[in-house]
PDB file of N, CA, C, O and CB in Angstrom:
ATOM      1  N   THR A   1      59.340 103.397 126.184  1.00  0.00           N
ATOM      2  CA  THR A   1      60.442 103.886 126.034  1.00  0.00           C
ATOM      3  C   THR A   1      61.701 103.490 126.948  1.00  0.00           C
ATOM      4  O   THR A   1      61.597 102.903 128.025  1.00  0.00           O
ATOM      5  CB  THR A   1      60.161 105.076 126.068  1.00  0.00           C
ATOM      6  N   ARG A   2      62.890 103.894 126.365  1.00  0.00           N
ATOM      7  CA  ARG A   2      63.866 103.581 127.345  1.00  0.00           C
ATOM      8  C   ARG A   2      63.613 104.836 128.231  1.00  0.00           C
ATOM      9  O   ARG A   2      63.071 104.755 129.333  1.00  0.00           O
ATOM     10  CB  ARG A   2      65.436 103.373 126.754  1.00  0.00           C
ATOM     11  N   PRO A   3      64.014 105.924 127.714  1.00  0.00           N
ATOM     12  CA  PRO A   3      63.737 107.489 129.116  1.00  0.00           C
ATOM     13  C   PRO A   3      62.530 107.109 129.766  1.00  0.00           C
ATOM     14  O   PRO A   3      62.423 107.799 130.779  1.00  0.00           O
ATOM     15  CB  PRO A   3      63.330 109.464 128.400  1.00  0.00           C
ATOM     16  N   GLU A   4      61.640 106.378 129.651  1.00  0.00           N
ATOM     17  CA  GLU A   4      60.479 106.458 130.403  1.00  0.00           C
ATOM     18  C   GLU A   4      60.769 105.201 131.380  1.00  0.00           C
ATOM     19  O   GLU A   4      60.499 105.385 132.567  1.00  0.00           O
ATOM     20  CB  GLU A   4      59.066 106.395 129.464  1.00  0.00           C
ATOM     21  N   SER A   5      61.324 103.863 130.977  1.00  0.00           N
ATOM     22  CA  SER A   5      61.857 102.995 131.733  1.00  0.00           C
ATOM     23  C   SER A   5      63.018 103.481 132.817  1.00  0.00           C
ATOM     24  O   SER A   5      62.962 103.130 133.996  1.00  0.00           O
ATOM     25  CB  SER A   5      62.293 102.065 130.838  1.00  0.00           C
ATOM     26  N   GLU A   6      63.929 104.207 132.365  1.00  0.00           N
ATOM     27  CA  GLU A   6      64.993 104.985 133.322  1.00  0.00           C
ATOM     28  C   GLU A   6      64.394 105.812 134.365  1.00  0.00           C
ATOM     29  O   GLU A   6      64.780 105.772 135.533  1.00  0.00           O
ATOM     30  CB  GLU A   6      65.909 105.960 132.517  1.00  0.00           C
ATOM     31  N   LEU A   7      63.391 106.610 133.918  1.00  0.00           N
ATOM     32  CA  LEU A   7      62.550 107.128 135.043  1.00  0.00           C
ATOM     33  C   LEU A   7      61.952 106.025 135.769  1.00  0.00           C
ATOM     34  O   LEU A   7      62.347 105.986 136.934  1.00  0.00           O
ATOM     35  CB  LEU A   7      61.453 108.055 134.568  1.00  0.00           C
ATOM     36  N   ALA A   8      61.132 105.122 135.458  1.00  0.00           N
ATOM     37  CA  ALA A   8      60.470 104.292 136.251  1.00  0.00           C
ATOM     38  C   ALA A   8      61.481 104.054 137.264  1.00  0.00           C
ATOM     39  O   ALA A   8      61.233 104.288 138.447  1.00  0.00           O
ATOM     40  CB  ALA A   8      59.927 103.091 135.572  1.00  0.00           C
ATOM     41  N   GLU A   9      63.056 103.425 136.729  1.00  0.00           N
ATOM     42  CA  GLU A   9      63.713 102.953 137.987  1.00  0.00           C
ATOM     43  C   GLU A   9      64.096 104.002 138.883  1.00  0.00           C
ATOM     44  O   GLU A   9      64.174 103.705 140.075  1.00  0.00           O
ATOM     45  CB  GLU A   9      64.896 102.181 137.710  1.00  0.00           C
ATOM     46  N   ALA A  10      64.330 105.086 138.555  1.00  0.00           N
ATOM     47  CA  ALA A  10      64.690 105.993 139.671  1.00  0.00           C
ATOM     48  C   ALA A  10      63.683 105.974 140.147  1.00  0.00           C
ATOM     49  O   ALA A  10      63.931 105.204 141.075  1.00  0.00           O
ATOM     50  CB  ALA A  10      65.174 107.273 139.520  1.00  0.00           C
ATOM     51  N   LEU A  11      62.318 106.316 140.295  1.00  0.00           N
ATOM     52  CA  LEU A  11      61.356 106.652 141.229  1.00  0.00           C
ATOM     53  C   LEU A  11      61.207 105.131 141.733  1.00  0.00           C
ATOM     54  O   LEU A  11      60.093 104.993 142.238  1.00  0.00           O
ATOM     55  CB  LEU A  11      59.963 107.463 140.605  1.00  0.00           C
ATOM     56  N   ARG A  12      61.716 104.328 141.754  1.00  0.00           N
ATOM     57  CA  ARG A  12      61.472 103.165 142.282  1.00  0.00           C
ATOM     58  C   ARG A  12      62.436 103.102 143.042  1.00  0.00           C
ATOM     59  O   ARG A  12      62.355 102.247 143.924  1.00  0.00           O
ATOM     60  CB  ARG A  12      61.307 102.133 141.509  1.00  0.00           C
ATOM     61  N   GLU A  13      63.604 103.906 142.994  1.00  0.00           N
ATOM     62  CA  GLU A  13      64.911 103.945 143.615  1.00  0.00           C
ATOM     63  C   GLU A  13      64.395 105.084 144.900  1.00  0.00           C
ATOM     64  O   GLU A  13      64.955 105.158 145.994  1.00  0.00           O
ATOM     65  CB  GLU A  13      66.316 104.516 142.393  1.00  0.00           C
ATOM     66  N   ARG A  14      63.443 105.758 144.555  1.00  0.00           N
ATOM     67  CA  ARG A  14      63.582 106.872 145.698  1.00  0.00           C
ATOM     68  C   ARG A  14      62.611 106.156 146.755  1.00  0.00           C
ATOM     69  O   ARG A  14      62.939 106.447 147.905  1.00  0.00           O
ATOM     70  CB  ARG A  14      63.024 108.624 145.203  1.00  0.00           C
ATOM     71  N   LEU A  15      61.711 105.459 146.690  1.00  0.00           N
ATOM     72  CA  LEU A  15      60.877 104.418 147.106  1.00  0.00           C
ATOM     73  C   LEU A  15      61.767 103.900 148.052  1.00  0.00           C
ATOM     74  O   LEU A  15      61.554 104.081 149.251  1.00  0.00           O
ATOM     75  CB  LEU A  15      60.372 103.432 146.039  1.00  0.00           C
ATOM     76  N   LYS A  16      62.861 103.200 147.601  1.00  0.00           N
ATOM     77  CA  LYS A  16      63.554 102.205 148.309  1.00  0.00           C
ATOM     78  C   LYS A  16      64.137 102.834 149.405  1.00  0.00           C
ATOM     79  O   LYS A  16      64.187 102.455 150.575  1.00  0.00           O
ATOM     80  CB  LYS A  16      64.527 101.502 147.527  1.00  0.00           C
ATOM     81  N   ILE A  17      64.707 104.157 148.718  1.00  0.00           N
ATOM     82  CA  ILE A  17      65.565 104.829 150.042  1.00  0.00           C
ATOM     83  C   ILE A  17      64.905 105.578 151.119  1.00  0.00           C
ATOM     84  O   ILE A  17      65.427 106.031 152.138  1.00  0.00           O
ATOM     85  CB  ILE A  17      66.564 105.854 149.578  1.00  0.00           C
ATOM     86  N   ILE A  18      63.292 105.661 150.624  1.00  0.00           N
ATOM     87  CA  ILE A  18      62.735 106.567 151.315  1.00  0.00           C
ATOM     88  C   ILE A  18      61.947 105.410 152.542  1.00  0.00           C
ATOM     89  O   ILE A  18      61.411 105.816 153.573  1.00  0.00           O
ATOM     90  CB  ILE A  18      61.731 107.628 150.252  1.00  0.00           C
ATOM     91  N   SER A  19      62.035 103.937 152.140  1.00  0.00           N
ATOM     92  CA  SER A  19      61.735 103.081 153.196  1.00  0.00           C
ATOM     93  C   SER A  19      63.127 102.375 153.769  1.00  0.00           C
ATOM     94  O   SER A  19      62.905 101.460 154.561  1.00  0.00           O
ATOM     95  CB  SER A  19      60.664 102.021 152.669  1.00  0.00           C
ATOM     96  N   ASN A  20      64.136 102.577 153.570  1.00  0.00           N
ATOM     97  CA  ASN A  20      65.437 102.192 154.009  1.00  0.00           C
ATOM     98  C   ASN A  20      65.956 102.357 155.394  1.00  0.00           C
ATOM     99  O   ASN A  20      66.961 103.018 155.653  1.00  0.00           O
ATOM    100  CB  ASN A  20      66.249 102.800 153.267  1.00  0.00           C
ATOM    101  N   GLU A  21      65.108 101.623 156.424  1.00  0.00           N
ATOM    102  CA  GLU A  21      65.268 101.768 157.768  1.00  0.00           C
ATOM    103  C   GLU A  21      66.926 102.352 158.242  1.00  0.00           C
ATOM    104  O   GLU A  21      66.974 103.382 158.913  1.00  0.00           O
ATOM    105  CB  GLU A  21      64.878 100.281 158.360  1.00  0.00           C
ATOM    106  N   ALA A  22      68.077 101.730 157.905  1.00  0.00           N
ATOM    107  CA  ALA A  22      69.301 102.127 158.108  1.00  0.00           C
ATOM    108  C   ALA A  22      69.664 103.655 157.618  1.00  0.00           C
ATOM    109  O   ALA A  22      70.298 104.571 158.142  1.00  0.00           O
ATOM    110  CB  ALA A  22      70.093 101.134 157.481  1.00  0.00           C
ATOM    111  N   SER A  23      68.969 103.504 156.372  1.00  0.00           N
ATOM    112  CA  SER A  23      69.445 105.015 155.616  1.00  0.00           C
ATOM    113  C   SER A  23      68.696 106.336 156.880  1.00  0.00           C
ATOM    114  O   SER A  23      69.164 107.437 157.170  1.00  0.00           O
ATOM    115  CB  SER A  23      68.426 105.179 153.477  1.00  0.00           C
ATOM    116  N   ARG A  24      67.726 105.826 157.272  1.00  0.00           N
ATOM    117  CA  ARG A  24      66.939 106.837 157.968  1.00  0.00           C
ATOM    118  C   ARG A  24      67.889 107.315 159.298  1.00  0.00           C
ATOM    119  O   ARG A  24      67.951 108.501 159.624  1.00  0.00           O
ATOM    120  CB  ARG A  24      65.389 106.158 158.424  1.00  0.00           C
ATOM    121  N   ARG A  25      68.536 106.367 159.939  1.00  0.00           N
ATOM    122  CA  ARG A  25      69.538 106.393 161.143  1.00  0.00           C
ATOM    123  C   ARG A  25      70.653 107.257 160.875  1.00  0.00           C
ATOM    124  O   ARG A  25      71.476 107.292 161.790  1.00  0.00           O
ATOM    125  CB  ARG A  25      70.116 105.002 161.483  1.00  0.00           C
ATOM    126  N   ASP A  26      70.904 107.966 159.866  1.00  0.00           N
ATOM    127  CA  ASP A  26      71.900 109.259 159.382  1.00  0.00           C
ATOM    128  C   ASP A  26      71.075 109.867 158.597  1.00  0.00           C
ATOM    129  O   ASP A  26      70.822 109.622 157.417  1.00  0.00           O
ATOM    130  CB  ASP A  26      73.333 108.977 158.558  1.00  0.00           C
ATOM    131  N   PRO A  27      70.591 110.801 159.394  1.00  0.00           N
ATOM    132  CA  PRO A  27      69.727 111.851 158.365  1.00  0.00           C
ATOM    133  C   PRO A  27      70.381 112.546 157.626  1.00  0.00           C
ATOM    134  O   PRO A  27      69.815 112.949 156.610  1.00  0.00           O
ATOM    135  CB  PRO A  27      68.918 112.837 158.932  1.00  0.00           C
ATOM    136  N   ASP A  28      71.673 112.898 157.847  1.00  0.00           N
ATOM    137  CA  ASP A  28      72.544 113.687 156.355  1.00  0.00           C
ATOM    138  C   ASP A  28      72.786 113.049 155.552  1.00  0.00           C
ATOM    139  O   ASP A  28      72.673 113.595 154.454  1.00  0.00           O
ATOM    140  CB  ASP A  28      73.833 114.282 156.378  1.00  0.00           C
ATOM    141  N   GLN A  29      73.105 112.031 155.539  1.00  0.00           N
ATOM    142  CA  GLN A  29      73.372 110.824 154.602  1.00  0.00           C
ATOM    143  C   GLN A  29      71.879 110.353 153.730  1.00  0.00           C
ATOM    144  O   GLN A  29      71.936 109.911 152.582  1.00  0.00           O
ATOM    145  CB  GLN A  29      73.975 109.442 155.664  1.00  0.00           C
ATOM    146  N   HIS A  30      70.702 110.514 154.409  1.00  0.00           N
ATOM    147  CA  HIS A  30      69.384 110.010 154.038  1.00  0.00           C
ATOM    148  C   HIS A  30      68.808 111.339 153.104  1.00  0.00           C
ATOM    149  O   HIS A  30      68.093 111.186 152.114  1.00  0.00           O
ATOM    150  CB  HIS A  30      68.385 109.598 155.522  1.00  0.00           C
ATOM    151  N   VAL A  31      69.288 112.730 153.646  1.00  0.00           N
ATOM    152  CA  VAL A  31      68.549 113.674 152.826  1.00  0.00           C
ATOM    153  C   VAL A  31      69.245 113.423 151.527  1.00  0.00           C
ATOM    154  O   VAL A  31      68.710 113.283 150.427  1.00  0.00           O
ATOM    155  CB  VAL A  31      68.586 115.238 153.337  1.00  0.00           C
ATOM    156  N   THR A  32      70.657 113.384 151.849  1.00  0.00           N
ATOM    157  CA  THR A  32      71.394 113.812 150.643  1.00  0.00           C
ATOM    158  C   THR A  32      70.809 112.831 149.513  1.00  0.00           C
ATOM    159  O   THR A  32      70.454 113.223 148.401  1.00  0.00           O
ATOM    160  CB  THR A  32      73.100 113.689 150.845  1.00  0.00           C
ATOM    161  N   ARG A  33      70.758 111.445 149.974  1.00  0.00           N
ATOM    162  CA  ARG A  33      70.497 110.411 148.828  1.00  0.00           C
ATOM    163  C   ARG A  33      69.039 110.880 148.355  1.00  0.00           C
ATOM    164  O   ARG A  33      68.677 110.636 147.204  1.00  0.00           O
ATOM    165  CB  ARG A  33      70.540 108.667 149.383  1.00  0.00           C
ATOM    166  N   LEU A  34      68.247 111.523 149.214  1.00  0.00           N
ATOM    167  CA  LEU A  34      66.763 111.653 148.909  1.00  0.00           C
ATOM    168  C   LEU A  34      67.351 113.334 147.142  1.00  0.00           C
ATOM    169  O   LEU A  34      67.084 113.550 145.960  1.00  0.00           O
ATOM    170  CB  LEU A  34      65.437 112.451 151.190  1.00  0.00           C
ATOM    171  N   ARG A  35      68.008 113.804 148.022  1.00  0.00           N
ATOM    172  CA  ARG A  35      68.567 115.071 147.177  1.00  0.00           C
ATOM    173  C   ARG A  35      68.828 114.559 145.938  1.00  0.00           C
ATOM    174  O   ARG A  35      68.118 115.020 145.045  1.00  0.00           O
ATOM    175  CB  ARG A  35      69.910 115.793 147.726  1.00  0.00           C
ATOM    176  N   GLU A  36      69.792 113.588 145.563  1.00  0.00           N
ATOM    177  CA  GLU A  36      70.355 112.983 144.466  1.00  0.00           C
ATOM    178  C   GLU A  36      69.773 112.721 143.765  1.00  0.00           C
ATOM    179  O   GLU A  36      69.791 113.218 142.639  1.00  0.00           O
ATOM    180  CB  GLU A  36      70.911 112.180 144.514  1.00  0.00           C
ATOM    181  N   ILE A  37      68.667 111.415 144.321  1.00  0.00           N
ATOM    182  CA  ILE A  37      67.739 110.736 143.225  1.00  0.00           C
ATOM    183  C   ILE A  37      66.525 111.873 142.936  1.00  0.00           C
ATOM    184  O   ILE A  37      66.040 111.855 141.805  1.00  0.00           O
ATOM    185  CB  ILE A  37      67.027 109.117 143.855  1.00  0.00           C
ATOM    186  N   SER A  38      66.160 112.573 143.620  1.00  0.00           N
ATOM    187  CA  SER A  38      65.363 113.629 142.864  1.00  0.00           C
ATOM    188  C   SER A  38      65.897 114.737 141.991  1.00  0.00           C
ATOM    189  O   SER A  38      65.199 115.463 141.283  1.00  0.00           O
ATOM    190  CB  SER A  38      64.671 114.272 143.751  1.00  0.00           C
ATOM    191  N   GLU A  39      67.212 114.791 142.114  1.00  0.00           N
ATOM    192  CA  GLU A  39      67.856 115.462 140.999  1.00  0.00           C
ATOM    193  C   GLU A  39      67.710 114.497 139.633  1.00  0.00           C
ATOM    194  O   GLU A  39      67.105 115.012 138.692  1.00  0.00           O
ATOM    195  CB  GLU A  39      69.462 115.757 141.409  1.00  0.00           C
ATOM    196  N   ARG A  40      68.140 113.351 139.486  1.00  0.00           N
ATOM    197  CA  ARG A  40      68.025 112.166 138.592  1.00  0.00           C
ATOM    198  C   ARG A  40      66.740 112.126 138.296  1.00  0.00           C
ATOM    199  O   ARG A  40      66.487 111.744 137.154  1.00  0.00           O
ATOM    200  CB  ARG A  40      68.471 110.864 139.129  1.00  0.00           C
ATOM    201  N   ILE A  41      65.904 112.388 138.935  1.00  0.00           N
ATOM    202  CA  ILE A  41      64.314 112.407 138.561  1.00  0.00           C
ATOM    203  C   ILE A  41      64.109 113.255 137.784  1.00  0.00           C
ATOM    204  O   ILE A  41      63.582 112.939 136.717  1.00  0.00           O
ATOM    205  CB  ILE A  41      63.344 112.633 139.552  1.00  0.00           C
ATOM    206  N   GLY A  42      64.487 114.773 138.073  1.00  0.00           N
ATOM    207  CA  GLY A  42      64.247 115.801 137.218  1.00  0.00           C
ATOM    208  C   GLY A  42      64.858 115.688 136.169  1.00  0.00           C
ATOM    209  O   GLY A  42      64.295 115.904 135.096  1.00  0.00           O
ATOM    210  N   THR A  43      66.342 115.271 136.264  1.00  0.00           N
ATOM    211  CA  THR A  43      66.776 115.390 134.792  1.00  0.00           C
ATOM    212  C   THR A  43      66.582 114.408 133.939  1.00  0.00           C
ATOM    213  O   THR A  43      66.795 114.668 132.755  1.00  0.00           O
ATOM    214  CB  THR A  43      68.028 115.607 134.652  1.00  0.00           C
ATOM    215  N   LEU A  44      66.213 113.281 134.240  1.00  0.00           N
ATOM    216  CA  LEU A  44      65.248 111.995 133.445  1.00  0.00           C
ATOM    217  C   LEU A  44      63.774 112.778 132.829  1.00  0.00           C
ATOM    218  O   LEU A  44      63.365 112.769 131.668  1.00  0.00           O
ATOM    219  CB  LEU A  44      64.673 110.503 134.872  1.00  0.00           C
ATOM    220  N   ALA A  45      63.210 113.384 133.937  1.00  0.00           N
ATOM    221  CA  ALA A  45      61.823 113.758 133.388  1.00  0.00           C
ATOM    222  C   ALA A  45      62.415 114.795 132.091  1.00  0.00           C
ATOM    223  O   ALA A  45      62.077 114.600 130.924  1.00  0.00           O
ATOM    224  CB  ALA A  45      60.665 114.647 134.745  1.00  0.00           C
ATOM    225  N   ALA A  46      63.117 115.639 132.405  1.00  0.00           N
ATOM    226  CA  ALA A  46      63.407 116.526 131.447  1.00  0.00           C
ATOM    227  C   ALA A  46      63.769 115.908 129.867  1.00  0.00           C
ATOM    228  O   ALA A  46      63.530 116.380 128.755  1.00  0.00           O
ATOM    229  CB  ALA A  46      64.539 117.298 132.050  1.00  0.00           C
ATOM    230  N   ALA A  47      64.372 114.789 130.242  1.00  0.00           N
ATOM    231  CA  ALA A  47      64.838 113.711 128.599  1.00  0.00           C
ATOM    232  C   ALA A  47      63.152 113.213 128.220  1.00  0.00           C
ATOM    233  O   ALA A  47      62.830 113.098 127.037  1.00  0.00           O
ATOM    234  CB  ALA A  47      66.252 111.650 129.064  1.00  0.00           C
ATOM    235  N   LEU A  48      62.754 113.104 128.661  1.00  0.00           N
ATOM    236  CA  LEU A  48      61.644 112.323 128.006  1.00  0.00           C
ATOM    237  C   LEU A  48      61.209 112.984 126.929  1.00  0.00           C
ATOM    238  O   LEU A  48      61.209 114.209 126.810  1.00  0.00           O
ATOM    239  CB  LEU A  48      60.506 112.053 128.840  1.00  0.00           C
ATOM    240  N   PRO A  49      60.703 111.914 125.851  1.00  0.00           N
ATOM    241  CA  PRO A  49      60.698 112.502 124.548  1.00  0.00           C
ATOM    242  C   PRO A  49      58.963 113.546 124.533  1.00  0.00           C
ATOM    243  O   PRO A  49      57.943 113.082 125.042  1.00  0.00           O
ATOM    244  CB  PRO A  49      60.845 110.954 123.226  1.00  0.00           C
ATOM    245  N   GLN A  50      59.010 114.895 123.873  1.00  0.00           N
ATOM    246  CA  GLN A  50      58.209 115.404 123.936  1.00  0.00           C
ATOM    247  C   GLN A  50      57.115 115.454 123.200  1.00  0.00           C
ATOM    248  O   GLN A  50      57.440 115.389 122.015  1.00  0.00           O
ATOM    249  CB  GLN A  50      58.564 116.050 124.069  1.00  0.00           C
ATOM    250  N   PRO A  51      55.739 115.555 123.365  1.00  0.00           N
ATOM    251  CA  PRO A  51      55.592 116.035 124.026  1.00  0.00           C
ATOM    252  C   PRO A  51      55.224 114.570 125.384  1.00  0.00           C
ATOM    253  O   PRO A  51      55.169 113.379 125.078  1.00  0.00           O
ATOM    254  CB  PRO A  51      54.764 117.125 123.439  1.00  0.00           C
ATOM    255  N   ILE A  52      55.089 114.949 126.359  1.00  0.00           N
ATOM    256  CA  ILE A  52      54.636 114.025 127.525  1.00  0.00           C
ATOM    257  C   ILE A  52      53.546 113.792 127.446  1.00  0.00           C
ATOM    258  O   ILE A  52      52.910 114.639 126.819  1.00  0.00           O
ATOM    259  CB  ILE A  52      54.767 114.388 128.755  1.00  0.00           C
ATOM    260  N   PRO A  53      52.705 112.541 128.018  1.00  0.00           N
ATOM    261  CA  PRO A  53      51.201 112.808 128.153  1.00  0.00           C
ATOM    262  C   PRO A  53      51.002 113.729 129.746  1.00  0.00           C
ATOM    263  O   PRO A  53      51.754 113.740 130.720  1.00  0.00           O
ATOM    264  CB  PRO A  53      50.278 111.081 128.145  1.00  0.00           C
ATOM    265  N   PRO A  54      49.683 114.449 129.517  1.00  0.00           N
ATOM    266  CA  PRO A  54      49.720 115.794 130.137  1.00  0.00           C
ATOM    267  C   PRO A  54      49.531 115.115 131.687  1.00  0.00           C
ATOM    268  O   PRO A  54      49.846 115.827 132.640  1.00  0.00           O
ATOM    269  CB  PRO A  54      48.383 117.027 129.518  1.00  0.00           C
ATOM    270  N   ARG A  55      49.088 113.932 131.909  1.00  0.00           N
ATOM    271  CA  ARG A  55      48.647 113.550 133.199  1.00  0.00           C
ATOM    272  C   ARG A  55      50.477 113.346 134.053  1.00  0.00           C
ATOM    273  O   ARG A  55      50.945 113.793 135.101  1.00  0.00           O
ATOM    274  CB  ARG A  55      47.444 111.849 133.010  1.00  0.00           C
ATOM    275  N   LEU A  56      51.126 112.335 132.793  1.00  0.00           N
ATOM    276  CA  LEU A  56      52.208 112.282 133.442  1.00  0.00           C
ATOM    277  C   LEU A  56      52.926 113.366 134.202  1.00  0.00           C
ATOM    278  O   LEU A  56      53.300 113.334 135.375  1.00  0.00           O
ATOM    279  CB  LEU A  56      52.868 111.874 132.695  1.00  0.00           C
ATOM    280  N   ALA A  57      53.063 114.450 133.207  1.00  0.00           N
ATOM    281  CA  ALA A  57      53.586 116.283 133.141  1.00  0.00           C
ATOM    282  C   ALA A  57      53.030 116.522 134.500  1.00  0.00           C
ATOM    283  O   ALA A  57      53.792 116.888 135.395  1.00  0.00           O
ATOM    284  CB  ALA A  57      52.723 117.588 131.701  1.00  0.00           C
ATOM    285  N   HIS A  58      51.626 116.325 134.750  1.00  0.00           N
ATOM    286  CA  HIS A  58      50.629 117.065 135.902  1.00  0.00           C
ATOM    287  C   HIS A  58      51.860 116.156 137.656  1.00  0.00           C
ATOM    288  O   HIS A  58      52.392 116.661 138.644  1.00  0.00           O
ATOM    289  CB  HIS A  58      48.031 116.132 135.611  1.00  0.00           C
ATOM    290  N   PHE A  59      51.757 114.743 137.129  1.00  0.00           N
ATOM    291  CA  PHE A  59      52.516 114.176 138.212  1.00  0.00           C
ATOM    292  C   PHE A  59      53.922 114.755 138.822  1.00  0.00           C
ATOM    293  O   PHE A  59      54.332 114.874 139.977  1.00  0.00           O
ATOM    294  CB  PHE A  59      52.755 112.923 137.776  1.00  0.00           C
ATOM    295  N   LEU A  60      54.419 115.030 137.682  1.00  0.00           N
ATOM    296  CA  LEU A  60      55.866 115.298 137.811  1.00  0.00           C
ATOM    297  C   LEU A  60      56.345 116.458 138.527  1.00  0.00           C
ATOM    298  O   LEU A  60      57.122 116.606 139.471  1.00  0.00           O
ATOM    299  CB  LEU A  60      56.403 115.390 136.593  1.00  0.00           C
ATOM    300  N   ASP A  61      55.496 117.422 137.637  1.00  0.00           N
ATOM    301  CA  ASP A  61      55.478 118.747 138.206  1.00  0.00           C
ATOM    302  C   ASP A  61      55.147 118.981 139.942  1.00  0.00           C
ATOM    303  O   ASP A  61      55.803 119.557 140.810  1.00  0.00           O
ATOM    304  CB  ASP A  61      54.384 119.464 137.339  1.00  0.00           C
ATOM    305  N   ARG A  62      53.998 118.347 139.981  1.00  0.00           N
ATOM    306  CA  ARG A  62      53.608 118.351 141.272  1.00  0.00           C
ATOM    307  C   ARG A  62      54.450 117.695 142.357  1.00  0.00           C
ATOM    308  O   ARG A  62      54.407 118.087 143.523  1.00  0.00           O
ATOM    309  CB  ARG A  62      52.434 117.828 141.272  1.00  0.00           C
ATOM    310  N   ARG A  63      55.531 116.274 141.783  1.00  0.00           N
ATOM    311  CA  ARG A  63      56.603 115.845 142.571  1.00  0.00           C
ATOM    312  C   ARG A  63      55.423 114.747 143.275  1.00  0.00           C
ATOM    313  O   ARG A  63      55.450 114.430 144.464  1.00  0.00           O
ATOM    314  CB  ARG A  63      57.521 117.176 143.620  1.00  0.00           C
ATOM    315  N   SER A  64      54.484 114.290 142.366  1.00  0.00           N
ATOM    316  CA  SER A  64      53.593 113.059 143.016  1.00  0.00           C
ATOM    317  C   SER A  64      54.047 111.830 142.149  1.00  0.00           C
ATOM    318  O   SER A  64      53.314 111.165 141.417  1.00  0.00           O
ATOM    319  CB  SER A  64      51.752 113.303 142.891  1.00  0.00           C
ATOM    320  N   TYR A  65      55.752 111.603 142.421  1.00  0.00           N
ATOM    321  CA  TYR A  65      56.124 110.626 142.435  1.00  0.00           C
ATOM    322  C   TYR A  65      55.666 109.403 142.260  1.00  0.00           C
ATOM    323  O   TYR A  65      56.129 108.709 141.356  1.00  0.00           O
ATOM    324  CB  TYR A  65      56.473 110.698 143.063  1.00  0.00           C
ATOM    325  N   ASP A  66      54.530 108.867 143.225  1.00  0.00           N
ATOM    326  CA  ASP A  66      54.145 107.670 143.397  1.00  0.00           C
ATOM    327  C   ASP A  66      53.232 107.332 142.175  1.00  0.00           C
ATOM    328  O   ASP A  66      53.461 106.374 141.436  1.00  0.00           O
ATOM    329  CB  ASP A  66      53.535 107.538 144.715  1.00  0.00           C
ATOM    330  N   LYS A  67      51.981 108.349 141.988  1.00  0.00           N
ATOM    331  CA  LYS A  67      51.644 108.797 140.844  1.00  0.00           C
ATOM    332  C   LYS A  67      52.126 108.178 139.606  1.00  0.00           C
ATOM    333  O   LYS A  67      51.897 107.127 139.006  1.00  0.00           O
ATOM    334  CB  LYS A  67      51.929 109.951 140.867  1.00  0.00           C
ATOM    335  N   ALA A  68      52.789 109.087 139.456  1.00  0.00           N
ATOM    336  CA  ALA A  68      54.044 109.087 138.163  1.00  0.00           C
ATOM    337  C   ALA A  68      54.348 107.407 137.815  1.00  0.00           C
ATOM    338  O   ALA A  68      54.014 106.893 136.748  1.00  0.00           O
ATOM    339  CB  ALA A  68      55.857 109.970 138.846  1.00  0.00           C
ATOM    340  N   LEU A  69      54.988 106.728 138.836  1.00  0.00           N
ATOM    341  CA  LEU A  69      55.481 105.562 138.750  1.00  0.00           C
ATOM    342  C   LEU A  69      54.541 104.409 138.306  1.00  0.00           C
ATOM    343  O   LEU A  69      54.755 103.439 137.578  1.00  0.00           O
ATOM    344  CB  LEU A  69      56.025 105.348 139.913  1.00  0.00           C
ATOM    345  N   ALA A  70      53.187 104.909 139.118  1.00  0.00           N
ATOM    346  CA  ALA A  70      52.173 104.257 138.920  1.00  0.00           C
ATOM    347  C   ALA A  70      51.564 103.994 137.199  1.00  0.00           C
ATOM    348  O   ALA A  70      51.211 102.964 136.626  1.00  0.00           O
ATOM    349  CB  ALA A  70      51.304 104.975 139.814  1.00  0.00           C
ATOM    350  N   PHE A  71      51.632 105.215 136.812  1.00  0.00           N
ATOM    351  CA  PHE A  71      51.023 105.661 135.460  1.00  0.00           C
ATOM    352  C   PHE A  71      52.647 105.134 134.343  1.00  0.00           C
ATOM    353  O   PHE A  71      52.491 104.784 133.173  1.00  0.00           O
ATOM    354  CB  PHE A  71      50.505 107.875 135.532  1.00  0.00           C
ATOM    355  N   LEU A  72      53.562 105.169 134.773  1.00  0.00           N
ATOM    356  CA  LEU A  72      54.575 104.662 133.915  1.00  0.00           C
ATOM    357  C   LEU A  72      54.543 103.024 134.038  1.00  0.00           C
ATOM    358  O   LEU A  72      54.767 102.492 132.951  1.00  0.00           O
ATOM    359  CB  LEU A  72      56.022 105.316 134.338  1.00  0.00           C
ATOM    360  N   GLU A  73      54.409 102.486 134.669  1.00  0.00           N
ATOM    361  CA  GLU A  73      53.976 101.238 135.113  1.00  0.00           C
ATOM    362  C   GLU A  73      52.804 100.808 134.046  1.00  0.00           C
ATOM    363  O   GLU A  73      53.069 100.092 133.080  1.00  0.00           O
ATOM    364  CB  GLU A  73      53.476 101.334 136.686  1.00  0.00           C
ATOM    365  N   SER A  74      51.242 101.399 134.352  1.00  0.00           N
ATOM    366  CA  SER A  74      50.473 101.602 133.930  1.00  0.00           C
ATOM    367  C   SER A  74      50.579 101.269 131.963  1.00  0.00           C
ATOM    368  O   SER A  74      49.660 100.673 131.400  1.00  0.00           O
ATOM    369  CB  SER A  74      50.293 102.804 134.617  1.00  0.00           C
ATOM    370  N   ARG A  75      51.257 101.544 131.540  1.00  0.00           N
ATOM    371  CA  ARG A  75      51.874 101.955 130.335  1.00  0.00           C
ATOM    372  C   ARG A  75      53.085 100.811 129.830  1.00  0.00           C
ATOM    373  O   ARG A  75      53.428 100.569 128.673  1.00  0.00           O
ATOM    374  CB  ARG A  75      52.494 103.476 130.626  1.00  0.00           C
ATOM    375  N   ALA A  76      53.453 100.378 130.738  1.00  0.00           N
ATOM    376  CA  ALA A  76      54.723  99.110 130.535  1.00  0.00           C
ATOM    377  C   ALA A  76      53.532  98.091 130.247  1.00  0.00           C
ATOM    378  O   ALA A  76      53.807  97.367 129.290  1.00  0.00           O
ATOM    379  CB  ALA A  76      55.995  98.586 132.209  1.00  0.00           C
ATOM    380  N   ASP A  77      52.595  97.901 130.673  1.00  0.00           N
ATOM    381  CA  ASP A  77      51.525  96.444 130.564  1.00  0.00           C
ATOM    382  C   ASP A  77      51.502  96.391 128.930  1.00  0.00           C
ATOM    383  O   ASP A  77      50.863  95.514 128.350  1.00  0.00           O
ATOM    384  CB  ASP A  77      49.546  96.663 131.371  1.00  0.00           C
TER     385      ASP A  77
END
């Protein structure tokens, strides 16, 4: 679904931010970017059509975002 695709894209963006060496050189900016993408992930997760799959809900509740992304990508195949 579109909401799942948008959530997956936000989760991928989070991984890019985490792995961005240049971003990490400015800790304040890095933390701000992580906070912003985390808020976006929360907003997108809340907008998912209900009920969401229990495993996905578990991953999102626990902030296991790598697992949430893997779950979403496996459903997209």
